[in-house]
FILO-467058 format. One record per residue (C-alpha): residue number from 1; residue in three letters; chain; z, y, x. Coordinates in nm, 2 decimals, padded with zeros to 4 digits. Layout:
r resi = NUM resn = ALA chain = A z = Z y = Y x = X
...
END
This chain:
r resi = 1 resn = MET chain = A z = 12.11 y = 07.67 x = 09.58
r resi = 2 resn = THR chain = A z = 11.81 y = 07.91 x = 09.45
r resi = 3 resn = ASN chain = A z = 11.76 y = 08.25 x = 09.38
r resi = 4 resn = LEU chain = A z = 11.65 y = 08.27 x = 09.03
r resi = 5 resn = GLU chain = A z = 11.56 y = 08.64 x = 09.03
r resi = 6 resn = GLU chain = A z = 11.20 y = 08.58 x = 09.15
r resi = 7 resn = LYS chain = A z = 10.90 y = 08.71 x = 08.92
r resi = 8 resn = MET chain = A z = 10.75 y = 08.47 x = 08.69
r resi = 9 resn = LEU chain = A z = 10.57 y = 08.17 x = 08.87
r resi = 10 resn = GLN chain = A z = 10.42 y = 07.86 x = 08.73
r resi = 11 resn = ASN chain = A z = 10.70 y = 07.62 x = 08.80
r resi = 12 resn = ARG chain = A z = 10.84 y = 07.55 x = 08.46
r resi = 13 resn = VAL chain = A z = 10.77 y = 07.17 x = 08.34
r resi = 14 resn = ASP chain = A z = 10.72 y = 07.05 x = 08.01
r resi = 15 resn = PRO chain = A z = 10.78 y = 06.72 x = 07.88
r resi = 16 resn = ARG chain = A z = 10.41 y = 06.62 x = 07.97
r resi = 17 resn = GLY chain = A z = 10.49 y = 06.68 x = 08.33
r resi = 18 resn = THR chain = A z = 10.26 y = 07.00 x = 08.32
r resi = 19 resn = LEU chain = A z = 10.37 y = 07.32 x = 08.50
r resi = 20 resn = ILE chain = A z = 10.38 y = 07.60 x = 08.29
r resi = 21 resn = VAL chain = A z = 10.46 y = 07.97 x = 08.31
r resi = 22 resn = THR chain = A z = 10.74 y = 08.12 x = 08.08
r resi = 23 resn = PRO chain = A z = 11.03 y = 08.39 x = 08.12
r resi = 24 resn = ALA chain = A z = 11.27 y = 08.10 x = 08.00
r resi = 25 resn = ARG chain = A z = 11.52 y = 07.98 x = 08.24
r resi = 26 resn = GLY chain = A z = 11.56 y = 07.62 x = 08.34
r resi = 27 resn = HIS chain = A z = 11.91 y = 07.44 x = 08.33
r resi = 28 resn = TRP chain = A z = 11.81 y = 07.19 x = 08.62
r resi = 29 resn = MET chain = A z = 11.57 y = 07.22 x = 08.89
r resi = 30 resn = GLY chain = A z = 11.32 y = 06.95 x = 09.04
r resi = 31 resn = ASN chain = A z = 11.13 y = 06.87 x = 09.34
r resi = 32 resn = ARG chain = A z = 10.79 y = 06.70 x = 09.40
r resi = 33 resn = GLY chain = A z = 10.74 y = 06.81 x = 09.74
r resi = 34 resn = ARG chain = A z = 10.52 y = 07.12 x = 09.87
r resi = 35 resn = ILE chain = A z = 10.27 y = 07.18 x = 09.60
r resi = 36 resn = HIS chain = A z = 10.26 y = 07.58 x = 09.64
r resi = 37 resn = ASP chain = A z = 10.04 y = 07.80 x = 09.87
r resi = 38 resn = GLU chain = A z = 10.15 y = 08.12 x = 10.04
r resi = 39 resn = LYS chain = A z = 10.05 y = 08.31 x = 09.73
r resi = 40 resn = LYS chain = A z = 10.31 y = 08.13 x = 09.53
r resi = 41 resn = GLU chain = A z = 10.04 y = 07.95 x = 09.34
r resi = 42 resn = ILE chain = A z = 10.03 y = 07.59 x = 09.25
r resi = 43 resn = VAL chain = A z = 09.76 y = 07.39 x = 09.41
r resi = 44 resn = ARG chain = A z = 09.85 y = 07.04 x = 09.31
r resi = 45 resn = SER chain = A z = 10.05 y = 06.85 x = 09.09
r resi = 46 resn = PHE chain = A z = 10.27 y = 06.65 x = 09.35
r resi = 47 resn = ARG chain = A z = 10.31 y = 06.55 x = 09.71
r resi = 48 resn = LEU chain = A z = 10.56 y = 06.28 x = 09.69
r resi = 49 resn = LYS chain = A z = 10.61 y = 05.96 x = 09.48
r resi = 50 resn = ALA chain = A z = 10.99 y = 06.06 x = 09.44
r resi = 51 resn = TRP chain = A z = 11.02 y = 06.33 x = 09.17
r resi = 52 resn = ILE chain = A z = 11.37 y = 06.43 x = 09.15
r resi = 53 resn = THR chain = A z = 11.58 y = 06.63 x = 08.94
r resi = 54 resn = CYS chain = A z = 11.87 y = 06.83 x = 09.10
r resi = 55 resn = LEU chain = A z = 12.15 y = 07.09 x = 09.02
r resi = 56 resn = LEU chain = A z = 12.10 y = 07.47 x = 08.99
r resi = 57 resn = ALA chain = A z = 12.39 y = 07.53 x = 09.22
r resi = 58 resn = PHE chain = A z = 12.51 y = 07.28 x = 09.53
r resi = 59 resn = LYS chain = A z = 12.74 y = 07.40 x = 09.80
r resi = 60 resn = GLY chain = A z = 12.66 y = 07.73 x = 09.80
r resi = 61 resn = ARG chain = A z = 12.31 y = 07.69 x = 09.93
r resi = 62 resn = ARG chain = A z = 12.05 y = 07.95 x = 09.84
r resi = 63 resn = ARG chain = A z = 11.70 y = 07.94 x = 09.85
r resi = 64 resn = ALA chain = A z = 11.40 y = 08.18 x = 09.80
r resi = 65 resn = VAL chain = A z = 11.15 y = 08.04 x = 09.53
r resi = 66 resn = MET chain = A z = 10.82 y = 07.90 x = 09.68
r resi = 67 resn = ALA chain = A z = 10.91 y = 08.01 x = 10.05
r resi = 68 resn = PRO chain = A z = 10.63 y = 07.91 x = 10.28
r resi = 69 resn = ASN chain = A z = 10.64 y = 07.56 x = 10.41
r resi = 70 resn = ARG chain = A z = 10.92 y = 07.45 x = 10.19
r resi = 71 resn = TYR chain = A z = 10.94 y = 07.23 x = 09.90
r resi = 72 resn = THR chain = A z = 10.82 y = 07.37 x = 09.54
r resi = 73 resn = GLU chain = A z = 11.13 y = 07.47 x = 09.32
r resi = 74 resn = LEU chain = A z = 11.07 y = 07.34 x = 08.95
r resi = 75 resn = PHE chain = A z = 11.28 y = 07.39 x = 08.64
r resi = 76 resn = PHE chain = A z = 11.35 y = 07.22 x = 08.34
r resi = 77 resn = LEU chain = A z = 11.49 y = 07.29 x = 07.98
r resi = 78 resn = ASP chain = A z = 11.73 y = 06.99 x = 07.99
r resi = 79 resn = GLU chain = A z = 11.75 y = 06.64 x = 08.15
r resi = 80 resn = ALA chain = A z = 11.55 y = 06.47 x = 07.88
r resi = 81 resn = THR chain = A z = 11.24 y = 06.70 x = 07.95
r resi = 82 resn = ALA chain = A z = 11.29 y = 06.61 x = 08.33
r resi = 83 resn = PHE chain = A z = 11.29 y = 06.24 x = 08.24
r resi = 84 resn = ALA chain = A z = 10.98 y = 06.28 x = 08.02
r resi = 85 resn = ALA chain = A z = 10.79 y = 06.43 x = 08.30
r resi = 86 resn = GLY chain = A z = 10.89 y = 06.13 x = 08.52
r resi = 87 resn = HIS chain = A z = 11.16 y = 06.29 x = 08.73
r resi = 88 resn = ARG chain = A z = 11.51 y = 06.10 x = 08.80
r resi = 89 resn = PRO chain = A z = 11.84 y = 06.23 x = 08.94
r resi = 90 resn = CYS chain = A z = 11.87 y = 06.34 x = 09.28
r resi = 91 resn = PHE chain = A z = 12.06 y = 06.13 x = 09.53
r resi = 92 resn = GLU chain = A z = 12.22 y = 06.40 x = 09.73
r resi = 93 resn = CYS chain = A z = 12.34 y = 06.66 x = 09.47
r resi = 94 resn = ARG chain = A z = 12.38 y = 06.44 x = 09.17
r resi = 95 resn = ARG chain = A z = 12.50 y = 06.13 x = 09.34
r resi = 96 resn = ASN chain = A z = 12.70 y = 05.99 x = 09.04
r resi = 97 resn = ASP chain = A z = 12.40 y = 06.04 x = 08.79
r resi = 98 resn = TYR chain = A z = 12.19 y = 05.88 x = 09.03
r resi = 99 resn = GLU chain = A z = 12.39 y = 05.57 x = 09.06
r resi = 100 resn = ARG chain = A z = 12.45 y = 05.57 x = 08.70
r resi = 101 resn = PHE chain = A z = 12.08 y = 05.60 x = 08.64
r resi = 102 resn = LYS chain = A z = 11.98 y = 05.32 x = 08.89
r resi = 103 resn = LEU chain = A z = 12.23 y = 05.09 x = 08.73
r resi = 104 resn = PHE chain = A z = 12.10 y = 05.13 x = 08.38
r resi = 105 resn = TRP chain = A z = 11.75 y = 05.12 x = 08.50
r resi = 106 resn = LEU chain = A z = 11.81 y = 04.81 x = 08.66
r resi = 107 resn = LYS chain = A z = 11.98 y = 04.67 x = 08.36
r resi = 108 resn = GLY chain = A z = 11.69 y = 04.77 x = 08.14
r resi = 109 resn = ASN chain = A z = 11.42 y = 04.65 x = 08.35
r resi = 110 resn = THR chain = A z = 11.52 y = 04.31 x = 08.47
r resi = 111 resn = ASP chain = A z = 11.15 y = 04.20 x = 08.43
r resi = 112 resn = LYS chain = A z = 11.08 y = 04.36 x = 08.77
r resi = 113 resn = GLY chain = A z = 11.29 y = 04.13 x = 08.96
r resi = 114 resn = PHE chain = A z = 11.50 y = 04.42 x = 09.14
r resi = 115 resn = ASP chain = A z = 11.88 y = 04.43 x = 09.20
r resi = 116 resn = GLU chain = A z = 12.14 y = 04.67 x = 09.35
r resi = 117 resn = ARG chain = A z = 12.00 y = 04.62 x = 09.67
r resi = 118 resn = THR chain = A z = 11.65 y = 04.72 x = 09.59
r resi = 119 resn = SER chain = A z = 11.55 y = 05.05 x = 09.75
r resi = 120 resn = ILE chain = A z = 11.51 y = 05.36 x = 09.53
r resi = 121 resn = LYS chain = A z = 11.18 y = 05.38 x = 09.68
r resi = 122 resn = GLU chain = A z = 11.05 y = 05.08 x = 09.49
r resi = 123 resn = ILE chain = A z = 11.19 y = 05.22 x = 09.16
r resi = 124 resn = ASP chain = A z = 10.98 y = 05.56 x = 09.23
r resi = 125 resn = LYS chain = A z = 10.69 y = 05.32 x = 09.30
r resi = 126 resn = VAL chain = A z = 10.73 y = 05.20 x = 08.93
r resi = 127 resn = LEU chain = A z = 10.78 y = 05.57 x = 08.78
r resi = 128 resn = HIS chain = A z = 10.47 y = 05.69 x = 08.97
r resi = 129 resn = GLU chain = A z = 10.26 y = 05.43 x = 08.81
r resi = 130 resn = GLU chain = A z = 10.40 y = 05.51 x = 08.47
r resi = 131 resn = ARG chain = A z = 10.39 y = 05.87 x = 08.49
r resi = 132 resn = ILE chain = A z = 10.04 y = 05.96 x = 08.56
r resi = 133 resn = THR chain = A z = 09.69 y = 05.79 x = 08.61
r resi = 134 resn = LYS chain = A z = 09.50 y = 05.77 x = 08.93
r resi = 135 resn = ASP chain = A z = 09.32 y = 06.07 x = 08.81
r resi = 136 resn = GLY chain = A z = 09.62 y = 06.26 x = 08.77
r resi = 137 resn = VAL chain = A z = 09.65 y = 06.22 x = 08.38
r resi = 138 resn = LYS chain = A z = 09.97 y = 06.19 x = 08.18
r resi = 139 resn = GLN chain = A z = 10.07 y = 05.82 x = 08.09
r resi = 140 resn = THR chain = A z = 10.15 y = 05.76 x = 07.76
r resi = 141 resn = TYR chain = A z = 10.22 y = 05.44 x = 07.55
r resi = 142 resn = LYS chain = A z = 10.26 y = 05.33 x = 07.18
r resi = 143 resn = GLU chain = A z = 10.58 y = 05.20 x = 07.03
r resi = 144 resn = GLN chain = A z = 10.73 y = 05.17 x = 06.69
r resi = 145 resn = PHE chain = A z = 10.96 y = 05.49 x = 06.62
r resi = 146 resn = LYS chain = A z = 11.25 y = 05.26 x = 06.53
r resi = 147 resn = ASN chain = A z = 11.25 y = 05.11 x = 06.88
r resi = 148 resn = LEU chain = A z = 11.29 y = 05.42 x = 07.06
r resi = 149 resn = PRO chain = A z = 11.65 y = 05.54 x = 07.19
r resi = 150 resn = ASP chain = A z = 11.80 y = 05.90 x = 07.20
r resi = 151 resn = GLY chain = A z = 11.64 y = 06.12 x = 07.46
r resi = 152 resn = ALA chain = A z = 11.30 y = 05.97 x = 07.45
r resi = 153 resn = PHE chain = A z = 10.98 y = 06.20 x = 07.37
r resi = 154 resn = ILE chain = A z = 10.70 y = 06.16 x = 07.16
r resi = 155 resn = LEU chain = A z = 10.38 y = 06.36 x = 07.07
r resi = 156 resn = VAL chain = A z = 10.36 y = 06.47 x = 06.70
r resi = 157 resn = ARG chain = A z = 10.04 y = 06.68 x = 06.63
r resi = 158 resn = GLU chain = A z = 09.98 y = 06.69 x = 07.00
r resi = 159 resn = GLN chain = A z = 10.32 y = 06.86 x = 07.07
r resi = 160 resn = PRO chain = A z = 10.61 y = 06.71 x = 07.24
r resi = 161 resn = PHE chain = A z = 10.92 y = 06.61 x = 07.04
r resi = 162 resn = LEU chain = A z = 11.25 y = 06.49 x = 07.11
r resi = 163 resn = VAL chain = A z = 11.39 y = 06.18 x = 06.95
r resi = 164 resn = THR chain = A z = 11.75 y = 06.21 x = 06.88
r resi = 165 resn = ASP chain = A z = 11.99 y = 06.06 x = 06.60
r resi = 166 resn = GLY chain = A z = 11.70 y = 05.92 x = 06.41
r resi = 167 resn = SER chain = A z = 11.51 y = 06.26 x = 06.39
r resi = 168 resn = VAL chain = A z = 11.27 y = 06.45 x = 06.60
r resi = 169 resn = PHE chain = A z = 11.27 y = 06.80 x = 06.70
r resi = 170 resn = GLU chain = A z = 11.00 y = 07.00 x = 06.85
r resi = 171 resn = TRP chain = A z = 11.04 y = 07.10 x = 07.22
r resi = 172 resn = SER chain = A z = 10.99 y = 07.47 x = 07.34
r resi = 173 resn = PRO chain = A z = 11.07 y = 07.65 x = 07.69
r resi = 174 resn = TYR chain = A z = 11.35 y = 07.78 x = 07.49
r resi = 175 resn = GLY chain = A z = 11.51 y = 07.52 x = 07.31
r resi = 176 resn = TYR chain = A z = 11.44 y = 07.27 x = 07.01
r resi = 177 resn = LYS chain = A z = 11.30 y = 07.36 x = 06.67
r resi = 178 resn = GLU chain = A z = 11.37 y = 07.16 x = 06.36
r resi = 179 resn = SER chain = A z = 11.06 y = 06.98 x = 06.23
r resi = 180 resn = ASP chain = A z = 10.91 y = 06.87 x = 05.88
r resi = 181 resn = PHE chain = A z = 10.80 y = 06.53 x = 06.06
r resi = 182 resn = ILE chain = A z = 10.99 y = 06.23 x = 05.89
r resi = 183 resn = PRO chain = A z = 10.96 y = 05.96 x = 06.12
r resi = 184 resn = GLY chain = A z = 10.85 y = 05.62 x = 05.96
r resi = 185 resn = GLN chain = A z = 10.78 y = 05.28 x = 06.08
r resi = 186 resn = GLU chain = A z = 10.46 y = 05.37 x = 06.25
r resi = 187 resn = ARG chain = A z = 10.37 y = 05.35 x = 06.61
r resi = 188 resn = VAL chain = A z = 10.40 y = 05.66 x = 06.80
r resi = 189 resn = THR chain = A z = 10.27 y = 05.82 x = 07.14
r resi = 190 resn = VAL chain = A z = 10.55 y = 05.78 x = 07.40
r resi = 191 resn = LEU chain = A z = 10.57 y = 06.06 x = 07.67
r resi = 192 resn = THR chain = A z = 10.89 y = 05.91 x = 07.84
r resi = 193 resn = PRO chain = A z = 10.79 y = 05.64 x = 08.10
r resi = 194 resn = ARG chain = A z = 10.86 y = 05.32 x = 07.97
r resi = 195 resn = SER chain = A z = 11.10 y = 05.19 x = 08.23
r resi = 196 resn = ILE chain = A z = 11.32 y = 05.52 x = 08.18
r resi = 197 resn = VAL chain = A z = 11.30 y = 05.45 x = 07.82
r resi = 198 resn = LYS chain = A z = 11.44 y = 05.09 x = 07.89
r resi = 199 resn = ALA chain = A z = 11.71 y = 05.28 x = 08.10
r resi = 200 resn = PHE chain = A z = 11.81 y = 05.48 x = 07.80
r resi = 201 resn = LYS chain = A z = 11.84 y = 05.18 x = 07.57
r resi = 202 resn = ALA chain = A z = 12.05 y = 04.99 x = 07.82
r resi = 203 resn = GLY chain = A z = 12.30 y = 05.29 x = 07.83
r resi = 204 resn = TYR chain = A z = 12.20 y = 05.61 x = 07.99
r resi = 205 resn = ARG chain = A z = 12.23 y = 05.90 x = 07.80
r resi = 206 resn = PRO chain = A z = 12.03 y = 06.19 x = 07.92
r resi = 207 resn = GLN chain = A z = 12.17 y = 06.57 x = 07.87
r resi = 208 resn = VAL chain = A z = 11.99 y = 06.74 x = 07.61
r resi = 209 resn = HIS chain = A z = 11.96 y = 07.13 x = 07.54
r resi = 210 resn = GLU chain = A z = 12.24 y = 07.27 x = 07.31
r resi = 211 resn = SER chain = A z = 11.98 y = 07.38 x = 07.04
r resi = 212 resn = CYS chain = A z = 11.92 y = 07.00 x = 06.95
r resi = 213 resn = LEU chain = A z = 12.31 y = 06.96 x = 06.90
r resi = 214 resn = VAL chain = A z = 12.31 y = 07.24 x = 06.68
r resi = 215 resn = HIS chain = A z = 12.04 y = 07.13 x = 06.44
r resi = 216 resn = ILE chain = A z = 12.22 y = 06.79 x = 06.45
r resi = 217 resn = THR chain = A z = 12.54 y = 06.96 x = 06.34
r resi = 218 resn = ASP chain = A z = 12.38 y = 07.15 x = 06.05
r resi = 219 resn = GLN chain = A z = 12.20 y = 06.84 x = 05.89
END
C-alpha cells in the first residue's frame, strides 16, 4: 500500500495521539486526512473526524508517503496504540475487524442509544469528542485500575503504559519495556477513549506488539 523506504518524517503516532519522528517501523498505517504540506511537514493534527487504522499492504497498492494533495500516512506500533490515540479499524481494508469493532462498541456503549443500523459517522463523532478537547488537547479520564481491560493505556509518571494480564508495560516506538510500577486499587489516568475501553470490556481484543507478549511469558 505504501512505500516505507522514505526518509524519516513526523508520521509515527504515540498512545497520546502525538505525531513523532522515529526510525522505528510501524505495524499499522493510519489516516486523519491530509495534514501535511508540500514540504512533508505536519501542519495540523487532523482534518477528518474519522480517524482510521489500515493494513500496511492491501491489494498491491503502493503510495508515495506524504504525496502532494493526498492523505497523510501515519504509523503505529500496534493496534492498541492506534486505539489509544483514538483511531478505529478501516471499513475497506479491514472489513472484518471493522465489523467486529462496531459490534463490540455497540455492545459496550448501550447508553448511546445506537444500534447496528447506526452510521459509523455517529460513532466517529463520539470518538472525536472523547479523543481531544476543542483546543486540541488529548482527552483523558480517571478510572480504577482494576476496572481496565487488556489493551487499554494509562499514564504512569507521565509516560504511556499498556495494561495487560493485570500488569503494565511501558510503551516505546520499538516495543514494550518491563516496569517497576505495581498496580494497586488507586484511580489512574486513562489515555484510551472511554467508549473504546468499553468495547474492549465487551469483547474486542486489540493486537499488541510481540514484545509485550514476551514479557508476559517470562513472568
